[in-house]
N, C-alpha and C positions, 0 to 999 in steps of 0.2 A: 259686525257694522260696515255698511257700505259707506264708502267715501263720500262725504258730502262736499258742496261747494262753497268756497270762501265768498266773502262779503265782496271783494276787488272782482272776483270771477263774475258774481252775479250782476254788479254795476256795469261792466264791461261787455257783459253780453247784452244786458238792456240796452247802452247805450250804442255799442259799435256794430251790433247786427243789424238794427234798423237803419243807422247812418250808413254801414256799408251796401246794404241793399238798396237805399235810397239814391246815393250816389251811382252804383252800378245802374239801377233803373234808369235815373235821368241821363246818365252817359250813353246809355244805349239808345235812349229814346232821343238824344240830342245827336248823336251820330246818324241815327236813321233820317231824323228830320233835316239834318244837315245837308245829307247825300240827296234828299228827295228836293230840297230847295237848290242845291246846287246844279242839278240836273234841270230842274225847271228854269232856274235863270239862263243855264246854258242855252236851252231851248229859246228862250225870251230874246236871248242877246242874236243868237243865230236867225231868230224870225225878224228881228231888226234889220240886220245886216241884209237879208235876204228881200226885205221890202225896199230896203236903199237901193240894192243893185236892181231890182224891178223898175222903180220909179225912174232912177238915172238912165237905164236903157230903153225904157218905153218912151221916154220924150224924144231921145234918138231915131228911134223906129218912127214914132209919129213925124217927125220932121225929115225923115229919111236922111239922115246924116249919119247913119250907125257906121263907125268904122272901127278898125284894130290901129288907134293912132295911140300917142305918146300919152295922151291925156286919157284915155280910156284905159289903158294899163297902169297908169298912175293910180285910177279910182280903184282898179280891181286890185292892185297889191297893197292899197293903203291901210289895209287891216293885219298885214302878215306880221306886224311887229306884235300885234295882240294874239297870234297863232289862230288868226281866223282865215281860212281860205275863202274866195268869192270866185263865183263861175256864172257866165251868162249862156243859157241853152237856147239854141234856136231849134225849137220843137225838140227834139231828144238828143242833138248833137251839140255839143259844147263848141261854142262861137268863140268867147274869150275867157281865160281861167288864170288864177294865180297860182296853180297847181303844177308842178314840175316833175317829169319822168326822172330815172336814174342817170339818163345822158344829159341833162339839165335842159331839156325842152319842154315848153309848156304842152300839156297833153289836150292840145286843141284838136278840134275833128273827130274827137272820140263819142262814143255814145253812152246814153245813161243806161242804166238797168231798165228791161223792159215794165217791171212791175212798177217802178217809180213813176213812170212817165204816162203808164196807165191809169196811175190816181191822179197825177196832176193834170192828165188832158181832160180829165172830168171836172176840173176847175177846184178841186181840193188842194190843200197844202199836204206835204208829207213831211213827216219829221221821225227819225229813228236813231238809235245808237248802234254802233258795231258794224255800221256799213263800211266795206272796205274799198279802198280807193288806191291803187298804186302799192298794194301790199300793207297800207296803213288803215287803221281802223278809226273811223270819225262817228262823230256827233253831227247829223245833218238836218238840214231844213231845205226843202224846196217848196217854193213858191210859182203859182202861174204867171205868166206875162201875157196879158190880152191886149188887143187892139180897141180901139174905140167902140167899135160895134159888138166888144163881147168874143171875139174869136180867141182862141189859145194859140198864141205865136212859139212860146216856147217856156223856159223855167227859169227863175232866179235862185240860185244855189248860193248857201253860205254853209260852211262846216268846221269842226274844232278837231283836233286830234283826241281820240279817246284818251291816249297816254297822258297827255297834259292835263285833261279832265281829271283822271283817276289820280294823277301825282297831286293835283291843288286838293282833291278831297282826302288822300293819304296825310297830306301835311295838315289840313284843317283837323282831321282826326287825331292826328299825333298831339295836336296842340291841346283838342279838347280832353285827350286822356291825361294828359300831363296836367291840365289844370285840375281834374278830377282828382288825381292821385296828390298833388299838393293840398287839395282841401281835405281828401279824408285823413292825411296824416295831420294836418293842423287840428282838425276837429277830435281825432283819436287821442293826440297828446293833450288837447285841453282836457277831453272827458278823463283821461289817465291821471291829469295833476289833480283834478278837483275830487276824483275818486278816492286819492292818496291824501287828501287834505280831509276827506270825511272819514276815512277809513281809520287814521291815526288815532284820533281821541275815540273811536268805537272800541278798537282792538285794546288800547288801555284801559278803557273801562271794563270791556269783557275780563281781561287778565285780572285786573283788581278784584271784580266780583268774583273770578273762580279762586282767587287766594283767600277772600272772605268766606267762601265755600268751604274750602280746605281748613278753615280755623285760624287763618293769619290775620289778626287785627293790629300788626305793628305798624303798617304803613298807611301813609294818605295817598289820595287821589290827586295829582297835581296835572291837570290838563283842562283845556277849554275848547270850545267848538264855535263856529260861525253859525251853526245850524241850531235853531229854537230847540228843537227837540231832541238833539244830542246833548246839548249843554243840561238840559232839565234832566236827562237820564244820568249824566254826570253827576249832577248835584243831588239826585236820589240816592245813588250808589254811596255818596260820602254820609249821607245822612243814615242810611241803612247800617253802615260802618259803626256809626258814633252810637246809635240806638243798641245794636247787639253788643256792643263793647261794655255798655252799662249793664244791660242784662246780665251778661257772662260774668262782671266782676261781683254782682250781688249775689247771683245764684252761688259761685264760687266761694264767697265768704260764708253764707248759709250752711252750705254742704260741708266745709271744714268742720264748723261749729257742731253739726249733726254728726258727724263722724267721730269727732273726740268724745260726745255724750254717749254714742254707742258703743265705744271702744270700752269706756269705764263700766257701763252696763253689763256688757257681754263678758267682760273680765268677771264681774260678781257673780253672774248667773254661772259662769264656767266652773268658779271656785265652787259654788253650791252643789252644781249637778256632780262635780267629781266627788266631793264627800259624800254626797247622797248615793251615788252609785258605789261608792267603794263599802258603805254599811250595807247597800242592798246586795250587793255581790257576797259580803261575808255571810249575811243570813241565808242568801240563797244557797251558798256552798255548804253551809250546817244543814240546812233544811235537806238538801238534796242528798247530802251524805247520810243525814240521818234516815231518810226514805231508802237511799240504797242499802243502807246497813239492816233496815228492817226486811227488805226484799230479800238481800242476801241471806240473812238469818233464817227467813222463811224456805228460802230455796234451799240453803244448807240441812235445814231439818227435814226437808223432803228428800233430799238426795241422801241423807245418812239414813232414813228409813228406808230407803230404797236399796242403799248397800247392805243395810243389815238383813234383808229379806235375800237379795243375792248371796250374801255370806252363807246364809242357812242353805241355799241352793247349792252353792258351791261345796260345803261340807258334805251332803247327801251325795252329790256326784262325785266328789274326792274319793268316797268310800268306793262307789262301784268302778270309780276308775283303777283304783288298787287291785279291786278284784280280777278286773279285765287284765291287768297287766302282768298279774300272776298266771293268768290263763296263758296271754301271748308269750311270755318267757317260757313256758313248758313246751308250748307248740314250736317255738322257736328252736329248742334243744333237740326235740324230735325230727324236726326237719334238717337240721344240721348233720344229726345222725345220719339220715338217709342219703344225704348229699353225699357223704363221706363213703358210703358203700357204692352209689353209683359211680363216684369219682376212681374208685379202685376197679370196679368192673370195666370201666371205660379206658383205664390205663393198661388192663390185660388185654382188651380187644386191640387196642392200638400196637400192643407189643406182639399179638399173635399176626395183624396185618402186615407189620414190619418184617417178620420170617418170611412171610408168604411171599411178599415183593422180592425177597433176597434169593428164595429158592427159584422164583419164577425167572429172575434175571441169569441165576445160573445154568437153568434150563436154556436160555436163550444162547448163552455162551456154548453149552453143549452143540445146540444144533448149529452154530456158528463153525464149530471145529467141524460138524459132519458135513456141512457144505464144502469145507475145504478138502477133506477127504474125498467127496465127490467130485470135486474139480479135478483132484489128482487122478482119480480112476477114469475120468473121462478124457483126461489128456493122455493116459497110457492106453485107452482105446484107440485114440487117434492116431497115436504112433504105431499102434499094432496093425491096425487098419493100412496105415501108409506101408507099413512092412509086407503085408498080404498084397498091397498093389505092386509092390516092387518084385515081389517073389514070382507074382502073375506075369509080369512083363519078362522076368528071367526064363521061367518055364517056357513061355511062348517063343523066345529065343533059342532054347535049347531044343526045341521041338519034341521027338518021341521019349528022349532021353531023360528030359524034364517031365514028363506027366506025372510022375508020381509026386514031385515037388509042386506042381500045380495044386494037386489034391490037398496036398498041405495047407498051401498058401489059401485055397477057398476055406479050408475049415478055420483057420486063423482068421480069416476075414470074417467068417459067420461069428468066431468067438467074439471077435473087437464089435460087431455091430450088436451083439447082446449084452456086451460089457456097456456098451454106449446106452443102450435103451435101459438097462438097470439103473446107470447113474442117471440117468434122466427123470426115471422115476422116483427114485430116492431123493434127488433135486427138489422134484415137486411135492414131495410128500413133507420133507423139511421146510418148504417155503411156507407150506400151509399151517403146518406145527408153528412155525416162526409167527405167522400173522396172526393165529389165535393167541399165542402167547403173548405178543405184544399188546392185543386186546384186553388180555388178562391183566397186563401189567397197569394198563390207563385204568381200567375200573378200579383195580386193587388200590391205586395211588389216589383216585377219587375218594375210595371208602376210608383211605388213611387221612385225608384232608377233612373229611366230614367228621372223623372220629376225633383228630386233633381240635378242629373247632368246637365239637360237641364238650369235648375235656376243657377247652378254654371258657366255654359258657356256664359249664356246671362250677368252675374254679371261682369265675364272677359271682355266680349266683350264691356259693356259699361265703364270698366276701360279704355280700350284700346281706346275708342273713345274719352274719356275725355283727355287722353295724347295728341293723335292727335289734340283735339281743341287746347290744351295749344301750342303744337308745331307750329302749324298754326297761332297762334297769335304771337308767337315769328319770326316766319318767316316774318309775315307782318310787325312786327317793323323794323327787318333787312332791309328788302327790302326798306322802306321808307328811312333808313339809307344810304343805297347803292345809292339810287338815288340821294341824296343830296349831298354825296361824290362825285359822278360821274360828275355833273355838275362843282365841283369845280376843278377836275382833267383836265378836258377838257379845262379851261383855262390856269390850267398850263403846259399843254401839249405845246401849242403854244409857250409860254415863254422859254421852255427849247429847243425845236427844233431850235430858232433864235441863242440861245448861244450855243450849240454845233455846228452848222454850221459855226460859227466864228473860235471856237476852232479846228476844224478840219483842216481849210485853214492853220492856225498857224503851227500846227504838220506837214503837209505833206512838209511846206518849212524848217523846221528844220531837219526831216529826210533825206531831199536830201543834205543839208549841212554836215550832219554827215557822210553820205555813201561816199563823196568825200573825207573828213579827213580820215576816217578810211580805204579808199583804200590805199591811200599813206602810210599811217603807216603800213599797212599790207606787202607792198613791201619791206619797211625797214627791218620788222621783219622777212621776209623771207629770206633776205640776211644775218642778223645776226645768225639766226638759221642754214643756210648753213656753215658759218664759225665755230659755234659751234659744228656741226655735224662734219664736217672734223676734228676739233681738238680734239673731243673726239674719232674719230675713231683712230688717231694717236696715244693718250693716250692709248688706248686699245692695239696697236700694240706693243708700247713701254713695256705697263706693261706685255704683254705676253712674249717679249723678255727677260724681267728681270725676270721673273717667271721661264722660260727654262734656264736661266743662274743660278739660284738657285740651279738648279738639280746637278751642279757641285760645289761641295765643295772646 
């Protein structure tokens, strides 16, 4: 919610805004008017002075006695104490003047502005402000000096310093603004005082009405106002409080009485309703139990019939199961015997493969021994070859005497070469045999691993067949037991069906009786519930009325 203005603010705005605006407008208008009147009065005063100078010296000119004597200077300086300067111009030249220069000499024999002389020469007066003379600005008034035949002889001048006029205007404006401010403060003070005098009883009345609106009727309004309408409002608020107090008292008394009656009636209705509900609940429970019993008996009858049918089927299926179990037991025995034969054969194959691996390894060891012998032969061939080389060297040194020895050395060298070649050939063959033998060992080891895995699988399979055989035996025993129990259940089934049929008939009769009684009790309960609901509604209305009356204190 937006913030609203108070009564004081409204009154001050209504009174102060127009008052301030009027005072400001009047002050500005008076200031403007005062400035205009001051300037006009200045020009009128200067005009009168210029006329005096013109008439004074015109007679001297006409009588031909014009001179700069003491009498003339006394006349020219006669208005200096009033801040007015005077000058007589012969044509545009100052003849006699009251204006002094910076050196203290009169500014005589100086000329006026050509523009001024041009205007006055036409026989017209000249007035202006801000005309500068000796560095000072003046309000001036020039008037033509004429001879008897109307000839313009010169000018009569009077002037007043602009600073003096402006100072006078400033003083007058300050006084005007001061008076306006005093009047504004005085009127605003009076307005504020009257506003508070009016606001106080209104505020008290408003707060009092607010307390009444909030339900507080305990206090009285003790105030008055000099304004007729406000006083009437105070009286109306007091009367409103008295009337509301009477109404609240009467309504509160009626509400209390009504509440007491409703409490009593509601208690009786609650007691009746509770008892009836209990009776109805008992009959409902009995009826529901009877209906449930009949339904359950019927359901049990159906289930027993179904159970008997299932038992008959189970009996026939058990016989088939027993026969199949015998067949599975015989097949399991045959499979176990076959698995034992396979296991023995697998064990024999594993032993043979182990012997083959052992023999191949022995062959590899023999080949390794051959390699060592070949290495020895190769070493001997190298030594023989070296001896042949030494013998050849010695035969060469012996010359002709060692020629036979050279032949022997040559043969030895040839034998050594052949021995080395043979050793290399044996080495090559032995390496090939060893490589093939190693491959045979690897393949044989793989065959052994496969045989071992196959043997393990056969053992696991035999174990599974053994467990299956045991399970089949257990199933055969259970099937025989089930068959015996099924025959006994078939006998009991017929007895249960007969008993359940009789019980179902009795339950249906009880359920019908209970439904009739329950319907009667239900009608009574509905009537009491209606009375209780109506009573409760009246109680709620009474409580609501009483709660509303509590709003007023």
